[in-house]
C-alpha atoms as an extended CHARMM CRD file, in Angstrom:
* protein
*
       287  EXT
         1         1  MET       CA            -15.8970000000       10.2050000000       -7.5290000000  PROA      1               0.0000000000
         2         2  PRO       CA            -16.2810000000        6.2000000000       -7.4160000000  PROA      2               0.0000000000
         3         3  THR       CA            -19.4720000000        4.8130000000       -8.3720000000  PROA      3               0.0000000000
         4         4  ALA       CA            -21.3380000000        1.7780000000       -7.5540000000  PROA      4               0.0000000000
         5         5  LEU       CA            -24.1170000000       -0.0190000000       -9.7360000000  PROA      5               0.0000000000
         6         6  ILE       CA            -26.6790000000       -0.6430000000       -6.8560000000  PROA      6               0.0000000000
         7         7  ASP       CA            -29.8980000000       -2.5260000000       -8.5830000000  PROA      7               0.0000000000
         8         8  GLY       CA            -29.2220000000       -1.1710000000      -11.6960000000  PROA      8               0.0000000000
         9         9  ILE       CA            -28.6990000000        2.4680000000      -10.5040000000  PROA      9               0.0000000000
        10        10  PRO       CA            -25.5090000000        4.2610000000      -10.2130000000  PROA      10              0.0000000000
        11        11  THR       CA            -24.5240000000        5.4510000000       -6.7950000000  PROA      11              0.0000000000
        12        12  HSD       CA            -22.0390000000        8.0880000000       -6.5650000000  PROA      12              0.0000000000
        13        13  TYR       CA            -19.9980000000        7.7500000000       -2.9800000000  PROA      13              0.0000000000
        14        14  GLU       CA            -16.7800000000        8.4590000000       -1.4240000000  PROA      14              0.0000000000
        15        15  VAL       CA            -14.9000000000        6.9920000000        1.7210000000  PROA      15              0.0000000000
        16        16  TRP       CA            -13.3780000000        9.9960000000        3.9420000000  PROA      16              0.0000000000
        17        17  GLY       CA            -11.1090000000        9.0270000000        6.8000000000  PROA      17              0.0000000000
        18        18  SER       CA            -10.3030000000        5.1480000000        8.3790000000  PROA      18              0.0000000000
        19        19  GLY       CA            -11.2330000000        3.1030000000       11.0380000000  PROA      19              0.0000000000
        20        20  PRO       CA            -14.3720000000        1.2880000000       11.7210000000  PROA      20              0.0000000000
        21        21  PRO       CA            -16.6360000000        1.8430000000        8.8640000000  PROA      21              0.0000000000
        22        22  LEU       CA            -19.7870000000        4.3400000000        9.3980000000  PROA      22              0.0000000000
        23        23  LEU       CA            -22.5090000000        4.4640000000        6.5460000000  PROA      23              0.0000000000
        24        24  MET       CA            -23.7950000000        7.7500000000        6.6020000000  PROA      24              0.0000000000
        25        25  PHE       CA            -27.3930000000        8.3020000000        5.1120000000  PROA      25              0.0000000000
        26        26  SER       CA            -26.9770000000       11.8620000000        4.4550000000  PROA      26              0.0000000000
        27        27  PRO       CA            -29.5170000000       14.6700000000        5.8190000000  PROA      27              0.0000000000
        28        28  GLY       CA            -30.9470000000       17.3130000000        3.2170000000  PROA      28              0.0000000000
        29        29  GLY       CA            -34.6210000000       15.9910000000        2.6330000000  PROA      29              0.0000000000
        30        30  PHE       CA            -35.0090000000       15.3190000000       -1.2780000000  PROA      30              0.0000000000
        31        31  ASP       CA            -31.4870000000       16.4760000000       -2.0860000000  PROA      31              0.0000000000
        32        32  ALA       CA            -29.6950000000       14.2430000000       -0.0140000000  PROA      32              0.0000000000
        33        33  THR       CA            -26.3830000000       14.5390000000       -1.3920000000  PROA      33              0.0000000000
        34        34  LEU       CA            -23.0960000000       13.4310000000        0.2920000000  PROA      34              0.0000000000
        35        35  GLU       CA            -21.7250000000       17.2590000000        0.4560000000  PROA      35              0.0000000000
        36        36  LYS       CA            -24.7080000000       17.8530000000        3.1700000000  PROA      36              0.0000000000
        37        37  TRP       CA            -22.7670000000       16.5080000000        5.8960000000  PROA      37              0.0000000000
        38        38  SER       CA            -20.3080000000       19.3980000000        5.5280000000  PROA      38              0.0000000000
        39        39  THR       CA            -22.5040000000       22.4450000000        4.0950000000  PROA      39              0.0000000000
        40        40  LEU       CA            -26.1910000000       21.8760000000        5.7200000000  PROA      40              0.0000000000
        41        41  GLY       CA            -27.5980000000       23.8980000000        8.2900000000  PROA      41              0.0000000000
        42        42  VAL       CA            -26.7310000000       22.3960000000       11.7350000000  PROA      42              0.0000000000
        43        43  TYR       CA            -24.0300000000       19.7430000000        9.7560000000  PROA      43              0.0000000000
        44        44  ALA       CA            -21.8880000000       22.8250000000        8.8410000000  PROA      44              0.0000000000
        45        45  ARG       CA            -22.0780000000       24.5720000000       12.4510000000  PROA      45              0.0000000000
        46        46  ILE       CA            -21.1690000000       21.3540000000       14.1940000000  PROA      46              0.0000000000
        47        47  LYS       CA            -18.6240000000       20.4750000000       11.6640000000  PROA      47              0.0000000000
        48        48  LEU       CA            -19.7140000000       16.6520000000       12.8520000000  PROA      48              0.0000000000
        49        49  MET       CA            -17.8320000000       15.3460000000        9.7410000000  PROA      49              0.0000000000
        50        50  ASP       CA            -14.6260000000       17.1200000000       10.5930000000  PROA      50              0.0000000000
        51        51  HSD       CA            -14.4710000000       15.1390000000       13.8080000000  PROA      51              0.0000000000
        52        52  LEU       CA            -15.9440000000       11.6950000000       12.5940000000  PROA      52              0.0000000000
        53        53  VAL       CA            -13.1820000000       11.0800000000        9.9570000000  PROA      53              0.0000000000
        54        54  GLN       CA            -10.3740000000       11.3870000000       12.4280000000  PROA      54              0.0000000000
        55        55  LYS       CA            -11.7690000000        8.1790000000       14.0560000000  PROA      55              0.0000000000
        56        56  TYR       CA            -14.0610000000        6.2910000000       11.2340000000  PROA      56              0.0000000000
        57        57  SER       CA            -14.3360000000        5.1660000000        7.8260000000  PROA      57              0.0000000000
        58        58  CYS       CA            -17.1010000000        7.5760000000        6.8110000000  PROA      58              0.0000000000
        59        59  ILE       CA            -19.0960000000        5.7230000000        3.7170000000  PROA      59              0.0000000000
        60        60  VAL       CA            -20.8470000000        8.9390000000        2.3670000000  PROA      60              0.0000000000
        61        61  PHE       CA            -23.3990000000        8.7180000000       -0.6670000000  PROA      61              0.0000000000
        62        62  ASP       CA            -25.7380000000       10.5330000000       -2.8840000000  PROA      62              0.0000000000
        63        63  ARG       CA            -29.2330000000        9.0150000000       -2.2820000000  PROA      63              0.0000000000
        64        64  ARG       CA            -30.6630000000        7.5270000000       -5.5450000000  PROA      64              0.0000000000
        65        65  GLU       CA            -32.4590000000       10.3420000000       -7.1910000000  PROA      65              0.0000000000
        66        66  THR       CA            -30.0510000000       12.9810000000       -5.9170000000  PROA      66              0.0000000000
        67        67  GLY       CA            -26.8000000000       14.7940000000       -6.8700000000  PROA      67              0.0000000000
        68        68  GLN       CA            -24.8360000000       12.6820000000       -8.8920000000  PROA      68              0.0000000000
        69        69  SER       CA            -26.5220000000        9.3930000000       -7.9210000000  PROA      69              0.0000000000
        70        70  GLY       CA            -28.9410000000        7.5320000000      -10.9770000000  PROA      70              0.0000000000
        71        71  GLY       CA            -32.4110000000        7.1710000000      -10.4990000000  PROA      71              0.0000000000
        72        72  ARG       CA            -35.4920000000        5.0280000000      -11.9780000000  PROA      72              0.0000000000
        73        73  VAL       CA            -39.4050000000        6.2900000000      -12.3700000000  PROA      73              0.0000000000
        74        74  GLU       CA            -41.1460000000        3.8370000000       -9.4670000000  PROA      74              0.0000000000
        75        75  ARG       CA            -42.8190000000        4.1100000000       -6.3910000000  PROA      75              0.0000000000
        76        76  VAL       CA            -39.5820000000        4.6520000000       -4.6990000000  PROA      76              0.0000000000
        77        77  THR       CA            -40.2090000000        3.2630000000       -0.7280000000  PROA      77              0.0000000000
        78        78  TRP       CA            -37.8600000000        3.5410000000        2.4080000000  PROA      78              0.0000000000
        79        79  VAL       CA            -36.9670000000        0.0910000000        1.2780000000  PROA      79              0.0000000000
        80        80  ASP       CA            -35.4330000000        1.4280000000       -1.6840000000  PROA      80              0.0000000000
        81        81  TYR       CA            -33.0140000000        3.7030000000       -0.0290000000  PROA      81              0.0000000000
        82        82  VAL       CA            -32.0940000000        0.9890000000        2.5060000000  PROA      82              0.0000000000
        83        83  ALA       CA            -31.6080000000       -1.4490000000       -0.5730000000  PROA      83              0.0000000000
        84        84  GLN       CA            -28.9680000000        1.4910000000       -1.7490000000  PROA      84              0.0000000000
        85        85  GLY       CA            -27.2910000000        1.7550000000        1.2290000000  PROA      85              0.0000000000
        86        86  LYS       CA            -26.8560000000       -2.2730000000        2.2890000000  PROA      86              0.0000000000
        87        87  GLY       CA            -25.7830000000       -2.6750000000       -1.7130000000  PROA      87              0.0000000000
        88        88  LEU       CA            -22.7980000000       -0.2210000000       -1.1260000000  PROA      88              0.0000000000
        89        89  LEU       CA            -21.8900000000       -2.0840000000        1.8870000000  PROA      89              0.0000000000
        90        90  ASP       CA            -22.2370000000       -5.2170000000        0.0990000000  PROA      90              0.0000000000
        91        91  HSD       CA            -20.1640000000       -3.3790000000       -2.7190000000  PROA      91              0.0000000000
        92        92  LEU       CA            -17.4000000000       -2.1690000000       -0.2260000000  PROA      92              0.0000000000
        93        93  ASN       CA            -17.3090000000       -5.8930000000        1.2580000000  PROA      93              0.0000000000
        94        94  ILE       CA            -18.7720000000       -4.6430000000        4.5950000000  PROA      94              0.0000000000
        95        95  ALA       CA            -20.6450000000       -7.3150000000        6.2750000000  PROA      95              0.0000000000
        96        96  GLN       CA            -21.2610000000       -4.9150000000        9.2250000000  PROA      96              0.0000000000
        97        97  ALA       CA            -20.9550000000       -1.0220000000       10.0200000000  PROA      97              0.0000000000
        98        98  HSD       CA            -22.4530000000        1.8510000000       11.9720000000  PROA      98              0.0000000000
        99        99  LEU       CA            -25.0540000000        3.6980000000       10.9110000000  PROA      99              0.0000000000
       100       100  ILE       CA            -25.9750000000        7.4320000000       11.0150000000  PROA      100             0.0000000000
       101       101  GLY       CA            -28.5330000000        9.2400000000        9.5500000000  PROA      101             0.0000000000
       102       102  GLY       CA            -29.2520000000       13.1460000000        9.4380000000  PROA      102             0.0000000000
       103       103  CYS       CA            -32.6540000000       14.9230000000        8.9530000000  PROA      103             0.0000000000
       104       104  MET       CA            -34.6760000000       12.4700000000        6.4970000000  PROA      104             0.0000000000
       105       105  GLY       CA            -31.4100000000       10.0000000000        6.1610000000  PROA      105             0.0000000000
       106       106  CYS       CA            -33.0830000000        9.0090000000        9.5360000000  PROA      106             0.0000000000
       107       107  SER       CA            -35.4750000000        7.2070000000        8.2410000000  PROA      107             0.0000000000
       108       108  PRO       CA            -33.7500000000        4.8870000000        6.3100000000  PROA      108             0.0000000000
       109       109  VAL       CA            -31.2870000000        4.4050000000        9.1120000000  PROA      109             0.0000000000
       110       110  ALA       CA            -34.2190000000        3.0730000000       11.3530000000  PROA      110             0.0000000000
       111       111  ALA       CA            -35.5470000000        1.0040000000        8.2950000000  PROA      111             0.0000000000
       112       112  PHE       CA            -32.1840000000       -0.7710000000        7.8000000000  PROA      112             0.0000000000
       113       113  GLY       CA            -31.9420000000       -1.6660000000       11.5990000000  PROA      113             0.0000000000
       114       114  ALA       CA            -35.2720000000       -3.2330000000       11.0030000000  PROA      114             0.0000000000
       115       115  MET       CA            -34.5870000000       -5.2560000000        7.9160000000  PROA      115             0.0000000000
       116       116  HSD       CA            -30.9070000000       -5.8080000000        8.4770000000  PROA      116             0.0000000000
       117       117  PRO       CA            -30.0140000000       -6.0170000000       12.2850000000  PROA      117             0.0000000000
       118       118  GLN       CA            -26.9860000000       -8.2690000000       11.9480000000  PROA      118             0.0000000000
       119       119  ALA       CA            -25.4000000000       -5.6240000000        9.4920000000  PROA      119             0.0000000000
       120       120  THR       CA            -25.9710000000       -2.9360000000       12.1220000000  PROA      120             0.0000000000
       121       121  LEU       CA            -23.6800000000       -2.1290000000       14.6130000000  PROA      121             0.0000000000
       122       122  SER       CA            -25.5530000000        0.9700000000       15.9890000000  PROA      122             0.0000000000
       123       123  MET       CA            -27.5750000000        4.0390000000       14.9020000000  PROA      123             0.0000000000
       124       124  VAL       CA            -27.3730000000        7.4740000000       15.1590000000  PROA      124             0.0000000000
       125       125  LEU       CA            -30.3870000000        9.3760000000       14.5490000000  PROA      125             0.0000000000
       126       126  TYR       CA            -29.5840000000       12.7810000000       14.1150000000  PROA      126             0.0000000000
       127       127  TRP       CA            -32.2620000000       15.4500000000       14.2370000000  PROA      127             0.0000000000
       128       128  PRO       CA            -34.8640000000       13.0330000000       12.4260000000  PROA      128             0.0000000000
       129       129  VAL       CA            -37.6070000000       14.1200000000       10.3650000000  PROA      129             0.0000000000
       130       130  GLY       CA            -41.2920000000       14.2690000000       11.6120000000  PROA      130             0.0000000000
       131       131  GLY       CA            -44.4290000000       15.8320000000       12.6550000000  PROA      131             0.0000000000
       132       132  ALA       CA            -47.6530000000       16.7500000000       11.5570000000  PROA      132             0.0000000000
       133       133  LYS       CA            -45.9660000000       19.9820000000        9.8870000000  PROA      133             0.0000000000
       134       134  TYR       CA            -43.4620000000       17.7230000000        8.0760000000  PROA      134             0.0000000000
       135       135  ARG       CA            -45.9750000000       15.3760000000        6.5930000000  PROA      135             0.0000000000
       136       136  ILE       CA            -48.2620000000       18.3960000000        5.4660000000  PROA      136             0.0000000000
       137       137  ASN       CA            -45.3780000000       20.3560000000        3.8170000000  PROA      137             0.0000000000
       138       138  GLY       CA            -44.3670000000       16.9340000000        2.2700000000  PROA      138             0.0000000000
       139       139  HSD       CA            -47.5450000000       16.1380000000        0.6910000000  PROA      139             0.0000000000
       140       140  GLN       CA            -47.8630000000       19.9040000000       -0.4610000000  PROA      140             0.0000000000
       141       141  ARG       CA            -44.6090000000       19.5780000000       -2.3260000000  PROA      141             0.0000000000
       142       142  PHE       CA            -45.7920000000       16.3270000000       -4.4210000000  PROA      142             0.0000000000
       143       143  ALA       CA            -49.2570000000       18.0180000000       -5.1520000000  PROA      143             0.0000000000
       144       144  GLU       CA            -47.4160000000       20.8260000000       -6.6980000000  PROA      144             0.0000000000
       145       145  HSD       CA            -45.4270000000       18.6570000000       -8.5550000000  PROA      145             0.0000000000
       146       146  LEU       CA            -48.8170000000       16.6960000000       -9.9530000000  PROA      146             0.0000000000
       147       147  ALA       CA            -50.4040000000       19.9620000000      -10.6530000000  PROA      147             0.0000000000
       148       148  PHE       CA            -47.4100000000       20.9940000000      -12.3180000000  PROA      148             0.0000000000
       149       149  VAL       CA            -47.1220000000       17.9980000000      -14.6980000000  PROA      149             0.0000000000
       150       150  GLN       CA            -51.4470000000       18.0090000000      -15.1260000000  PROA      150             0.0000000000
       151       151  GLN       CA            -50.7670000000       21.5790000000      -16.6300000000  PROA      151             0.0000000000
       152       152  ASN       CA            -48.0810000000       21.3170000000      -18.8090000000  PROA      152             0.0000000000
       153       153  GLY       CA            -47.0410000000       18.0860000000      -19.1870000000  PROA      153             0.0000000000
       154       154  LEU       CA            -43.8620000000       15.7190000000      -18.9620000000  PROA      154             0.0000000000
       155       155  ALA       CA            -41.7480000000       17.5440000000      -21.3260000000  PROA      155             0.0000000000
       156       156  ALA       CA            -42.0410000000       20.9590000000      -19.4310000000  PROA      156             0.0000000000
       157       157  VAL       CA            -41.0950000000       19.4570000000      -16.2920000000  PROA      157             0.0000000000
       158       158  ALA       CA            -37.7640000000       18.4510000000      -18.0490000000  PROA      158             0.0000000000
       159       159  GLU       CA            -37.1390000000       21.8060000000      -19.7730000000  PROA      159             0.0000000000
       160       160  LEU       CA            -37.6860000000       23.4180000000      -16.3140000000  PROA      160             0.0000000000
       161       161  VAL       CA            -35.6950000000       21.3290000000      -14.6790000000  PROA      161             0.0000000000
       162       162  ALA       CA            -32.7570000000       22.2500000000      -17.5520000000  PROA      162             0.0000000000
       163       163  ARG       CA            -33.0750000000       26.0080000000      -17.4020000000  PROA      163             0.0000000000
       164       164  ASP       CA            -32.9940000000       26.2650000000      -13.6760000000  PROA      164             0.0000000000
       165       165  GLY       CA            -31.4310000000       23.1670000000      -12.1230000000  PROA      165             0.0000000000
       166       166  LYS       CA            -33.3540000000       22.9540000000       -9.0370000000  PROA      166             0.0000000000
       167       167  PRO       CA            -33.6920000000       20.2310000000       -7.1070000000  PROA      167             0.0000000000
       168       168  PHE       CA            -37.1880000000       18.8830000000       -5.7250000000  PROA      168             0.0000000000
       169       169  ASN       CA            -36.7550000000       20.5960000000       -2.5620000000  PROA      169             0.0000000000
       170       170  ALA       CA            -35.9340000000       24.0850000000       -4.2550000000  PROA      170             0.0000000000
       171       171  ASP       CA            -38.7510000000       23.8860000000       -6.8760000000  PROA      171             0.0000000000
       172       172  PRO       CA            -41.6510000000       21.2200000000       -6.2810000000  PROA      172             0.0000000000
       173       173  ARG       CA            -42.4610000000       21.9270000000       -9.7340000000  PROA      173             0.0000000000
       174       174  GLY       CA            -39.3160000000       19.8150000000      -10.8690000000  PROA      174             0.0000000000
       175       175  GLY       CA            -40.5720000000       16.5690000000       -8.9360000000  PROA      175             0.0000000000
       176       176  PRO       CA            -38.4940000000       13.8410000000       -7.3180000000  PROA      176             0.0000000000
       177       177  TRP       CA            -36.1890000000       13.0580000000      -10.5070000000  PROA      177             0.0000000000
       178       178  ALA       CA            -35.3120000000       16.4560000000      -11.0710000000  PROA      178             0.0000000000
       179       179  SER       CA            -31.5520000000       15.8310000000      -10.2930000000  PROA      179             0.0000000000
       180       180  VAL       CA            -31.5160000000       13.0620000000      -12.6820000000  PROA      180             0.0000000000
       181       181  LEU       CA            -33.0180000000       14.9930000000      -15.2070000000  PROA      181             0.0000000000
       182       182  ARG       CA            -30.6610000000       17.3330000000      -15.1340000000  PROA      182             0.0000000000
       183       183  HSD       CA            -27.4630000000       15.0640000000      -15.4710000000  PROA      183             0.0000000000
       184       184  ASP       CA            -28.4940000000       12.2240000000      -17.4100000000  PROA      184             0.0000000000
       185       185  ARG       CA            -29.7780000000       13.2530000000      -20.7900000000  PROA      185             0.0000000000
       186       186  ALA       CA            -30.6130000000        9.6170000000      -21.7870000000  PROA      186             0.0000000000
       187       187  PHE       CA            -33.0250000000        9.2220000000      -18.5000000000  PROA      187             0.0000000000
       188       188  ALA       CA            -34.4690000000       12.7190000000      -19.5620000000  PROA      188             0.0000000000
       189       189  ASP       CA            -35.1540000000       11.3400000000      -23.0450000000  PROA      189             0.0000000000
       190       190  ARG       CA            -37.1010000000        8.4190000000      -21.4990000000  PROA      190             0.0000000000
       191       191  TYR       CA            -38.7300000000       10.3450000000      -18.9230000000  PROA      191             0.0000000000
       192       192  VAL       CA            -40.7520000000       12.4700000000      -21.3110000000  PROA      192             0.0000000000
       193       193  LYS       CA            -41.8520000000        9.9140000000      -23.2830000000  PROA      193             0.0000000000
       194       194  GLN       CA            -43.2920000000        7.9920000000      -20.7100000000  PROA      194             0.0000000000
       195       195  SER       CA            -47.3210000000        7.4580000000      -20.1250000000  PROA      195             0.0000000000
       196       196  LEU       CA            -48.3220000000       10.5820000000      -17.9990000000  PROA      196             0.0000000000
       197       197  GLU       CA            -51.3240000000        8.8180000000      -16.5790000000  PROA      197             0.0000000000
       198       198  HSD       CA            -48.9070000000        6.2030000000      -15.1830000000  PROA      198             0.0000000000
       199       199  TYR       CA            -46.6380000000        8.7640000000      -14.0220000000  PROA      199             0.0000000000
       200       200  LYS       CA            -49.1300000000       10.5260000000      -11.8440000000  PROA      200             0.0000000000
       201       201  LEU       CA            -49.9100000000        7.3240000000      -10.2610000000  PROA      201             0.0000000000
       202       202  VAL       CA            -46.3730000000        6.5770000000       -9.5880000000  PROA      202             0.0000000000
       203       203  VAL       CA            -46.0420000000        9.8560000000       -7.5880000000  PROA      203             0.0000000000
       204       204  ALA       CA            -49.2240000000        9.8390000000       -5.7780000000  PROA      204             0.0000000000
       205       205  GLY       CA            -48.1280000000        6.5130000000       -4.5340000000  PROA      205             0.0000000000
       206       206  MET       CA            -44.7180000000        7.7030000000       -3.6650000000  PROA      206             0.0000000000
       207       207  ALA       CA            -45.8290000000       10.4740000000       -1.5020000000  PROA      207             0.0000000000
       208       208  ARG       CA            -48.3770000000        8.4200000000        0.2700000000  PROA      208             0.0000000000
       209       209  THR       CA            -45.7600000000        5.9820000000        0.7400000000  PROA      209             0.0000000000
       210       210  LEU       CA            -43.0770000000        8.0110000000        2.2540000000  PROA      210             0.0000000000
       211       211  LEU       CA            -44.9420000000       10.4540000000        4.3250000000  PROA      211             0.0000000000
       212       212  ASP       CA            -47.5420000000        8.0280000000        5.7300000000  PROA      212             0.0000000000
       213       213  ARG       CA            -47.5790000000        9.2270000000        9.3370000000  PROA      213             0.0000000000
       214       214  ASP       CA            -47.0680000000       12.6070000000       11.7680000000  PROA      214             0.0000000000
       215       215  THR       CA            -43.9540000000       11.2300000000       12.9430000000  PROA      215             0.0000000000
       216       216  VAL       CA            -40.6490000000        9.2220000000       11.9600000000  PROA      216             0.0000000000
       217       217  PRO       CA            -41.5410000000        7.3480000000        8.5860000000  PROA      217             0.0000000000
       218       218  GLY       CA            -39.4200000000        4.6610000000        7.2940000000  PROA      218             0.0000000000
       219       219  ALA       CA            -40.0110000000        1.5380000000        9.8230000000  PROA      219             0.0000000000
       220       220  GLU       CA            -43.1010000000        0.3840000000       11.9080000000  PROA      220             0.0000000000
       221       221  PRO       CA            -42.9240000000        0.6500000000       15.5310000000  PROA      221             0.0000000000
       222       222  GLU       CA            -43.3870000000       -2.9690000000       16.3450000000  PROA      222             0.0000000000
       223       223  ASP       CA            -40.3140000000       -3.6230000000       14.0530000000  PROA      223             0.0000000000
       224       224  LEU       CA            -38.5700000000       -1.1070000000       16.0940000000  PROA      224             0.0000000000
       225       225  LEU       CA            -39.4180000000       -2.0050000000       19.5910000000  PROA      225             0.0000000000
       226       226  ARG       CA            -38.1690000000       -5.7010000000       18.6730000000  PROA      226             0.0000000000
       227       227  LEU       CA            -34.6850000000       -4.4230000000       17.6440000000  PROA      227             0.0000000000
       228       228  ASP       CA            -31.5930000000       -4.8500000000       19.8330000000  PROA      228             0.0000000000
       229       229  ILE       CA            -29.1380000000       -2.2560000000       18.2580000000  PROA      229             0.0000000000
       230       230  PRO       CA            -27.3190000000        0.6520000000       20.4620000000  PROA      230             0.0000000000
       231       231  SER       CA            -29.0820000000        3.7160000000       19.3180000000  PROA      231             0.0000000000
       232       232  LEU       CA            -28.7680000000        7.5620000000       19.7750000000  PROA      232             0.0000000000
       233       233  VAL       CA            -31.3860000000        9.9350000000       19.2110000000  PROA      233             0.0000000000
       234       234  VAL       CA            -30.3460000000       13.5070000000       18.9800000000  PROA      234             0.0000000000
       235       235  PRO       CA            -33.6650000000       16.2150000000       18.8280000000  PROA      235             0.0000000000
       236       236  GLY       CA            -34.2170000000       19.0360000000       16.4660000000  PROA      236             0.0000000000
       237       237  SER       CA            -37.0380000000       21.0340000000       16.8570000000  PROA      237             0.0000000000
       238       238  ASP       CA            -38.3960000000       22.8480000000       13.8140000000  PROA      238             0.0000000000
       239       239  ALA       CA            -41.2120000000       22.4720000000       11.3950000000  PROA      239             0.0000000000
       240       240  SER       CA            -39.3470000000       19.4130000000        9.7590000000  PROA      240             0.0000000000
       241       241  HSD       CA            -37.6960000000       18.0040000000       12.6310000000  PROA      241             0.0000000000
       242       242  ALA       CA            -40.1790000000       17.8520000000       15.6450000000  PROA      242             0.0000000000
       243       243  THR       CA            -38.9210000000       17.0740000000       18.9510000000  PROA      243             0.0000000000
       244       244  SER       CA            -41.7320000000       14.7760000000       19.3500000000  PROA      244             0.0000000000
       245       245  ALA       CA            -40.3110000000       12.6730000000       16.6810000000  PROA      245             0.0000000000
       246       246  ALA       CA            -36.9810000000       12.1220000000       18.2590000000  PROA      246             0.0000000000
       247       247  ARG       CA            -38.7950000000       11.2270000000       21.3130000000  PROA      247             0.0000000000
       248       248  TYR       CA            -40.8860000000        8.7930000000       19.3310000000  PROA      248             0.0000000000
       249       249  LEU       CA            -37.5690000000        6.8310000000       18.2810000000  PROA      249             0.0000000000
       250       250  GLU       CA            -36.7080000000        6.8450000000       22.2100000000  PROA      250             0.0000000000
       251       251  GLU       CA            -39.8320000000        5.2610000000       22.8400000000  PROA      251             0.0000000000
       252       252  CYS       CA            -39.7260000000        2.8150000000       20.1700000000  PROA      252             0.0000000000
       253       253  LEU       CA            -35.8550000000        1.7910000000       20.4470000000  PROA      253             0.0000000000
       254       254  PRO       CA            -35.4550000000       -0.3640000000       23.5040000000  PROA      254             0.0000000000
       255       255  GLY       CA            -32.6850000000        1.2590000000       25.4850000000  PROA      255             0.0000000000
       256       256  ALA       CA            -32.1340000000        3.8760000000       23.1140000000  PROA      256             0.0000000000
       257       257  GLU       CA            -29.9360000000        6.9350000000       24.6330000000  PROA      257             0.0000000000
       258       258  TYR       CA            -31.5130000000       10.3200000000       24.1760000000  PROA      258             0.0000000000
       259       259  TRP       CA            -29.4150000000       13.4200000000       24.1190000000  PROA      259             0.0000000000
       260       260  ASP       CA            -31.7460000000       15.8500000000       25.8510000000  PROA      260             0.0000000000
       261       261  MET       CA            -29.8820000000       18.8310000000       24.1810000000  PROA      261             0.0000000000
       262       262  PRO       CA            -31.9490000000       21.7840000000       22.7240000000  PROA      262             0.0000000000
       263       263  PRO       CA            -31.0030000000       22.2740000000       19.2120000000  PROA      263             0.0000000000
       264       264  ALA       CA            -29.6220000000       25.6270000000       19.9650000000  PROA      264             0.0000000000
       265       265  GLU       CA            -27.0330000000       24.5770000000       22.2320000000  PROA      265             0.0000000000
       266       266  GLN       CA            -25.5500000000       21.6540000000       19.9970000000  PROA      266             0.0000000000
       267       267  THR       CA            -22.4950000000       22.6700000000       19.2640000000  PROA      267             0.0000000000
       268       268  GLU       CA            -18.8950000000       21.7650000000       17.4590000000  PROA      268             0.0000000000
       269       269  ASP       CA            -17.6890000000       21.6260000000       20.8110000000  PROA      269             0.0000000000
       270       270  ASN       CA            -19.9680000000       18.9020000000       22.1820000000  PROA      270             0.0000000000
       271       271  ALA       CA            -22.2100000000       17.6590000000       19.4120000000  PROA      271             0.0000000000
       272       272  PRO       CA            -19.2710000000       15.4460000000       17.5670000000  PROA      272             0.0000000000
       273       273  ALA       CA            -17.9390000000       14.2590000000       21.0000000000  PROA      273             0.0000000000
       274       274  ARG       CA            -21.3810000000       13.1440000000       22.1680000000  PROA      274             0.0000000000
       275       275  VAL       CA            -21.8870000000       11.0690000000       18.6500000000  PROA      275             0.0000000000
       276       276  ILE       CA            -18.0710000000        9.9100000000       19.1150000000  PROA      276             0.0000000000
       277       277  GLN       CA            -18.3830000000        8.9910000000       22.8700000000  PROA      277             0.0000000000
       278       278  PHE       CA            -21.4790000000        6.8530000000       21.8960000000  PROA      278             0.0000000000
       279       279  LEU       CA            -19.6360000000        5.0210000000       18.8800000000  PROA      279             0.0000000000
       280       280  ASP       CA            -16.5310000000        4.4600000000       20.7400000000  PROA      280             0.0000000000
       281       281  ALA       CA            -18.4040000000        2.4950000000       23.3020000000  PROA      281             0.0000000000
       282       282  VAL       CA            -20.4910000000        0.2970000000       21.3950000000  PROA      282             0.0000000000
       283       283  GLY       CA            -16.8480000000       -0.5610000000       19.5110000000  PROA      283             0.0000000000
       284       284  ALA       CA            -15.7020000000       -1.2470000000       22.7300000000  PROA      284             0.0000000000
       285       285  ARG       CA            -18.7270000000       -3.5020000000       23.9130000000  PROA      285             0.0000000000
       286       286  PRO       CA            -17.7610000000       -7.4350000000       23.4230000000  PROA      286             0.0000000000
       287       287  ARG       CA            -19.5820000000       -8.9910000000       20.5670000000  PROA      287             0.0000000000
């Protein structure tokens, strides 16, 4: 798997298929690896990737702090996730691309569009995360990690991850750097030696920054309302992907197309075709 060094952090990525570039921000919450496009939940069921690679160059990557990508202990924000995606496009010498996000990947897509509208040909937002339950559960995950750190120390975090190998979303005790701890020994050595008090402040600030509202986080509504980027919103409907979150993006993105298809009726027969129809139509427009 190729690796790009972006802001000092290794990003593991692949490019699948051929055609216009499609930058794909993976689903999977805090375990957003590139494989999730083929193995996770609705994406495994609708086989979206199998169809996209036939017409587009699908740029997939492990988000920082997940999979085989690296990380850095800092108050990670949506801006940092955008920087990784933009840095990957720059690494590949791609000036403009379509963007698609799944699940938590929708938030950096929306933020990317707000920050780099000239580089964004279109946005597909598939099952955006959001809703009161999503925020509450997310804050609980960070709180469980902080409680474990307070009671046991940072060395215990590293030992737990080395023993069990679970990412943050599977075992909150391991924290948001669990995946990096698992595969990067030098990072683990630095991790256990840092100031415990400073670390707790970083984690607390990260939780508040990433999970700051009861709808889709990532970009301010005032910034989204000023965009002129073709957008397709596909709703989910569960505790992490509230339908209200998808409707919020429809409201905030001028001219957004909203595919009003219940999640249970989104299938391989209709979902990939709907996404590709949207992307093809954007590509056919005069620029």
